[in-house]
N, C-alpha and C positions, 0 to 999 in steps of 0.2 A: 428626247435623247435616251438612247438605250444604254443601260449600265451593264458593263461586262464584269461578271463575277467569276473569280477564280475558285477552284475546288477548295473546300474548307481544309481538307487534309494537307494540301500543298501550302496553304497559308500558315497553318500551324508549323509545318516543317521550316518555312522561311523565317518565322519569327522566333522559333525556339533558339536559334543560334545567337539571338540578341541578348539572352540571359537577362531578361528584364528585371530591373531592381524595383522595389516598392516605391510608390510615388510619395516619398517622405521628404524630399529635398527638391529645390528648383532643378538641380542637375538631373535628378532621376526623372522628373517630369519631362525634361528635354529628350531623354532617351525614349520614353514612352511616346512622345509626340513624333519623334523620328521614326519609330516603328510603325505608328499609324500612318505616317506619310508614305510608307511603302504601298499603301492601298488607296491611291487617289480616287479610284472609281467605286469605292465602297464607303458608305456612311460610317460615322464614328462609332455608333452603337453596334453595328454589325461587326466592325473591325475588332472592337473590344471583346465582343463575345467569342470571336474566333480565337483571339489571343488567350482568353480565359480558359479555353479547353486544355491548355498545357501549362497554365500558370495559376496555382491555387490562390495566390494573393489577389490577382485581378478578378478571379471568379468570385471570391468571397466579398470583395469590395463592391462588385456589381450586384450580387444576388442575395447577400445576407444582410439582415438588419437586426439590431438589438433594441427592442422597445421603440422601433420606428426610426432609429438613427443608424448611420453607417458605422461599421466596426472600426474602419480606418478612415480613409477620406472618401468623399463622394467623387469617384474617379471621373464619371461622365461629366459632372458639373465642372470639374477642374480642367478637363481637356477642352470642353466646348468654350469655356470662358478664359482659356489660357492666353495670357498676354504678359507674363512676367510678374503678375501680382503675387504678393505673399499670401500664404494660407492664413485665414482668420485665426486668431488666438484660441477661440473656443474649439476649433477643430483640433488644435494641438492637445488641448486638455483631454479630448476624447480619444486621442491616439494612444495606441499601445505598442510602442516601437519595438519592445523586446519580444513581441509575439510574431513578428514578421519572419525572421530567419527560421524559427522552428516550423512555421507553416510551410515555408518554401523547401525545407530540408526533406529530401525524399529518401533518406537513409532507411534501409529495411528495418532497422532496430533503433527506436528512439525511446529515451527514458527521461521522465520529468520528475525531478525531486523538488517538491514545491511547498510553499506556504499556502494557506487558504486565501481565497479572494484575489488570486494573482492572475486570473483569466485563463488558466490552463484548461479547465473543463470546457470553456467556450472554444478554445483553440482546437481541442481534440474533436469536439462536435463538428467544427467547420471542416476539418480534414476529412472526416468520414463522409459528410454530405457531399463535399467536392469530389472525392474519389468515386463514390457510388454513382453520382450524376454523370461523370465523364468517363467511366469505365463500365459500359453495359455488361450485364451478365455476371457481375461479381457479387461477393458476399462479405460482409464485415460483422464480426462478433464483438460486442462490448460487454464486459462483465463487471459486476458489482459484488462486494462481499455478501450483502444481504438482499433478499428479495424486496424488502421495504425500501431500500435505497434505490434499487432498480426502478421500482414503481414511481417513486418521487421524480427521478430524473426523466423517465419516459413521459410522464403526464405533464410535467412542467416544462423543463428545458427543451426536450426534443419536440414536443407537441407545439410549443410556441415558436421554435425556430423554423419548423416546417410550415408555419402559417403566416410568416412575416412578409413574403414577397410573392408576386404573381408567378415568377419564374419557378420558385420551389414548389408552390402549390400545383403548378402544371405537371410536375414530376411525380407527384404522389399517386400511387396506385393501390391495388388491393393485394394483400391485406395492409391495413394501416391501423395496427392494433398495439397493445401494450408491449408485447414481446417481439413482434415482427412487423417491420414497416418496409414497404416497397417504394424505392426511389428510382424512377425511370425503369430500366430493365434489371435493376440490382436490388439486393435485399440487405436490410440492417436487422440483425438478430441480437436481442438482449438476453443475457443469461445471468443467473446467480452463480457466484463462484464459491458457494459454501460446500457443494458436493461435486466431486470430480466427474460423476457420470453425466452431469448436465453439459459437460463439454465434449462428451463422446458422440461420435456419429455425425459431427457437424464439420463439413469442409468449408474453409474460409480463406479469403484472400488477404484479410486484415483482421487483427485481433487487438483490442484495447483492454488491458487489465487495469481497471480503475480502482484506486485506493488499495494497492497491492498489500500494504502493510496490515490491512484489516482482513485479508483473505486467510483462509485456513491453509496451513503450510502444505505445500506439495500439490495443491489443487490446480495450479497454473499449468502443470505438465500436460494435462489432457487438452487444454485450450491451445497450447503451443503446437501440439501434434496436429491440430486441425489445419495448420498452415502448410504441412509437408507436401501436399500435392498441388499447391498453388504456384503460378508463375510469378506472383508478386511477393507473397510471404512477408507481409508487413506486420511487425510487432510493435505495439506502443504500451509502455508501462508507466503508470502515473500514480503518485501517492505523496501525501505528507509522510515524512519519515518517522521512524520510531527509534530503534536501537542501531548502533553502528554495526555494519556488516550484515544486517538483516533486512528483509523486505526490499524496498526500493533502493536502499543504500548499496546493496550487493551489486546489481548491474551498473549503478552509477559509478561505483569505484572502479569498475572495469571499462568505463567509457572515457571519452576524451575530456569530459568534465568542463563543459562550457560555463563560464561566469560572465555576467553582464558588466562590462567595464565602461565607465564614463570618465570624461576629462574634467579636471579641476579648472574652473573658469579663470583662476588666478595664475597658477604655476604650470598648468597644462598636463600634469601627471595623470596617466590613466590608472584607474583603480576600481575594484568592485566595492560596493557599499556594504560594509561589515558593521556588526554590532560588537562592541561599543565604539570601535575606532572612528567611525564617520558620523555618529549621532551625538551632537554636541549640545550640552545643556546651556541655555541662554538666560534663564531666570532662576532666582532662588526658589527652591521647592522644599517647604518644611517637611520634616519627618512625619510620616503618617498621612500625607496628602493622598486623597482618593480621587480627586478630580483635577487634572492639569489645566492650567490656563492656556489659552491659544498662544501659539508661537513660543512655547516653552523650550522647544528643541529645534535644531536645524541640521540639515545634512551638509557637512563640510569636509574639506580635504583632510586626509588622515595625518598629514604632516603638521606637527604642532606649530612650526614656524610659518606656516602658510595659512591654513584654515580658510581657503577660498571656498566659494559656494560650488555646489554640484548641481548641474542641470540634468535631472534624470530622464528628460525627454530626448536627449541625444546620447547615444551609446552604441556599443558594438559587442558582439559575442566573441570571447577569447578563450580558446581551449587550453586547459592546464596541461593536458597530455595529448598533443596533436598526433603523436605516433600511435595512439590507441584508436584504431579505425573501425573496430568491429561493432562498437555501439556509439551512437551519438547521444550524449547525455547533457541535459540542461538543468541548472540549478536556478529555481525561480522563487526567491523569497519575496515577502511583501515590501522589502526595502526598495525594490526596483520599480514598483508600481507608482506612477506619477499621481494617481488619485488618492494615495494614502500618505498623509503628511507625517513627518517624524514625530510630531506631538501625538497624533492618533496612534502611531505604532507604539510609543512608550506608554500611552494610556492602557493599551492592551496588556503590557507587562504588569501594570498595577492591578488590572481587572482579573487576570488569570490567577486562580488560587495557587496553582502549581507552576513553578518556573519551567518545568519540562514541557508543559503545553505551549508556553511562549516560544520556546526553541522549535518545537515541532510544527506548530500551526502558523506561526508568524514568520519565523526566520527560515523555515524549511530545513532545519538542522536536526541531526540525530542527538539524542540525549539518553543517558542511562538512568535518569530519574534522580531523586534527591535522597533516597535511602536504600539500604540493603535489607534483605529479609532475614539473613542469618550470617553469623560469623564462624570462623574456624574454631574459635574458643568455645562456642556453644557445643560443638561436637566433643571436644576434649573433656568438657564437664560431664558428658553422658557416658564416658568410657567406663564400663564395669570390668572389662578385662577378660571376659569368658572367651573360650575358643569358638570358632565357627563350627556349627553342627553339621552332620551329614545325614542324620535320620532322627526319627522320633524316639524319645526315651521317656522314662517316668518323670524326668525333670520338668517336662512341659505338659501342662494340663490341657492347653488348647494350642493349635497352630493354624495360622492363616498365611496366605500368600498373595502377592500382587504381581501381575505380568504386564509388560509393555512390549507390543510387537513392533517390528520394523525390519530393515535389512539385518540389523543386529537386534536380537531379542533378549529381553532382560527379565529377571525374576528376583523378588525379595521375599524372604521368609521371616515371619515374626512369631515368636513363641511366648506363651503366657506361663511364667514360672509357677510351678505347682506349690511352692512354699510361701511366696509373698504375693502371688497373684498379679505381678507387674509384667509388662511386655518387654521383651528383649529382641533385638535384631540378631538372628542366628544363621541367616543364609543369604548369599548373593550369587546369582548365576547369570552368565551371558553366553550366547551362541550366535553364530553367523548363519544366514540363510544358505541352503544348499540348492542350487539351481536344478540339480538332478532329481530332487525330491521336494515338491511343493509343500508337503506337510512335515518335512524334516525338522523344522524348528519346533513345531508343536510336539513332535515326538520327543525331541531333546528336552524340552521344558517338562513334559510329562515324566520322562525318565528321572529327571532331577528331583521333581516334587514328590514322586511316589513314595520314596523311603520316609518322607516326613508325614505321610498320610494326613494332609491338611484337612481341617474341619471346614474350611471355606477358601475358595480361590476367586479373586476378582481380576478380570483382565480387560485390557484396552479393547474397545469395540471398533475403533476407527480403521485399523489396518488389517486386522486378522479375523475376518468373518469366517473363512474356512477353517482357520486354526482354532477359533473359539468353538466351532461346531465339533471339532475333534475332541477338545477337552470336555465339552458338554456331554458327549456320548460316554466318556469315561467316568466323570465325576457327578453327573446328573444334578441333583438339588444342591450339591456343595459348590456349584459353579455359577458365576454371574458375570455378565459383560457390562462394563461401565460406559454410559453415554454422558458426555459432558454437556453442560449448558442446554438442557432440553427446553427451557422456557426463556422468554425474553428477560431483559435486564430489570424490568419493573416488577417481576414476580420470580425472583431467583429461588432456586432450590437450596435453601441454606443448610438443610440436613439431607444426607443421602436417602433416597427413597428406593427401597427394594421392591421389585415387582416379581413375586414368586412364579406367577403363571408363565412369564416369558424369560425367566432367568436374567433379568436386567436390574441394574442399579442406575438411577438417575442422580447426577450430582453437578454442582457448580464447579467449574474448573478452578477459578481463582480461589474460592474458599477451600477447596480440597488441597491445593498446593500450599496455601498459607497454613492450613491445619497440619500438614506434614512438617513444616518448619516450626510451628508452634510447639509441637510435642517434644522437639529437640531443644528448643530454646528454654522450655520449662523443665527440662530434665525428666521428662515423662517416659523415657524409654532407655534401656541399657544397651550400650554398644560394645562390640568385641574389642580386643586389644588392637592398637593402631597397626595397620599393615597396608599393603597396596590396595586391597579391596576396600578398606575403609577410606583410604585416600581417594579412590575413585568415586565413592559415594559422596564425599565432601565436595569434590569438584563439580558434580552434577547439581548439588544444592546451590553452590556458589554461582552457577550459571543463571540462576533465576534473577529476573529484573522486573520490579514492579513499575508499571507505567499507568498513566492516566489518559483516558480518551474522553472526548466530548461528543455526544450525540444528542440531537434534539434539545440542545441547551442544558443538558445534564452531564455531569462529569462522573465517570466510572473508573474504578481501578481494575486493571487486568494484570496478569503475570505473563511476561514474555521471557525470552531466554537469550543469552549471548553465546551459548554452546550447548553441548549435550545435557539434557535434563531427564533422561529416561528413568533413572533410579528414583528420582523424586516422584514421578508418576507411579512407579511400582510401590513406593512407600505409601502414597495416598490411597491406592487401591487396597493395599493390605490393611491399612487403618480403617477403611470402610468395612472390610470384613470383620476386623477386630471390634469395631463399634457395634456391628450387628450381633456378634457372638456374646458381647458383654452387656447387651441390653441398655445401650445408651451412653455408656462411658466412652470417652475418646475425644479426639481432636476436634470434633464438630459440635461440641456442646457450647462453644462460644462463636457467635456470629461475627465475621470479620467486617 
């Protein structure tokens, strides 16, 4: 008997209108069986592979495995053995129902605000492999904040994923290396997002910004630009959150904000699982308990008069703002993961030393941390009442300056009083870039500083390479550019290191900013009379937000921001110069 086969392209077109839903319910399996029934002259496996070309869920279920097991259901086995039987319970436990819609969502711009271990990294990996395998001649760029993270992901997750099934193995070509992998006729490119020039010169059809909140600010622009010439232009942003309105939270707030809703098995009310509303304590837990007993907590209805059980294996995505259609945003906390029990989740709250980490990494929520670095009263206590200076006089034995570049450019001037040898803030300056003159800002800063004849200037290295070159030509050995965090976290530069041969100073960002706060908290610097300029300085300091991050099992403190913090950096740079001028005195004598 001769089998008549229809062209694959036509088959895809015919099945696309079915809008196949995932095989997660008997009804859905009927839809798929009906779709397969359209091809009576083609075997099941061939039909599924044709459908999979336009359906990422089917493609992933057929061709991806995680440690040898299907990510969702074994579709082939379910269809072949289809006869109305229920899916075995152990399949349901492996199922990740909340990952299905995001995988099928073909929106050009998707955002995942997530907790750890929620399956989002695997979801993103699946989308990339599916896209490249079914769209020949395309490129996808995935970025990570650090090269070490990129290497780990490429060597472990990607390498293992591409070695799980014969289908994917057959797609691998040359190169198949750490930073570039060929899949079919397409390419997967991995880049570090620490330096913007790593994103330049790469044309891409899709870009994934992984752990966006750990990226250097503004670096994502170059990677976004790589999408401009593509017919697809797919952008994916993924991260555990940090501060409100920053990092991943910014695009998420501008999205439709999908939340995973489940129904109470008792009253039927749909609700997202929230902490602490839905996490109900079942047993007495003595104060100071470090290890929770099994079944200490349960997920229950948020209504106190109901408290019905919640089955997290059955749910649906509900947009908070359906009218916001420019970005498709998904909130994925660990509370929606069926494999994480409520007792396990609350054990993490006990285990994490800082509550902020629990909110960020477990609940996928923003947090401003548990403490502030400086208060407004600290500034009032430093007010000496002197006027702002405009030039150098005999009152100042030494003068130093700090400069922070940007679209707006900032400078701070500190003078050492000739009579008491103490530092005083004597100048603040800000100017906006002039597009007509690329060096206009550098000239304006130089014109402001020149009357002070500073003994040393330290400027931001990150934004103003050409501007720093301008100041270096003028001030020569009196100028240095500051490079933050030149070493890894295990060997921090606790004290600024001046490198005379290259006019550089190497410093740790967190310690430098905390040092600027410390000198004000300890009344180690005199401030002018209160006015709008001092108010501006205070607002920049109050924008600082201490956060804790966990990497490789260790917790580190970093300083982030909730608004403009440029004058704090200027102060930190000026204090580095002051520390150098005074042979070791200064804000860096104490290790934070």
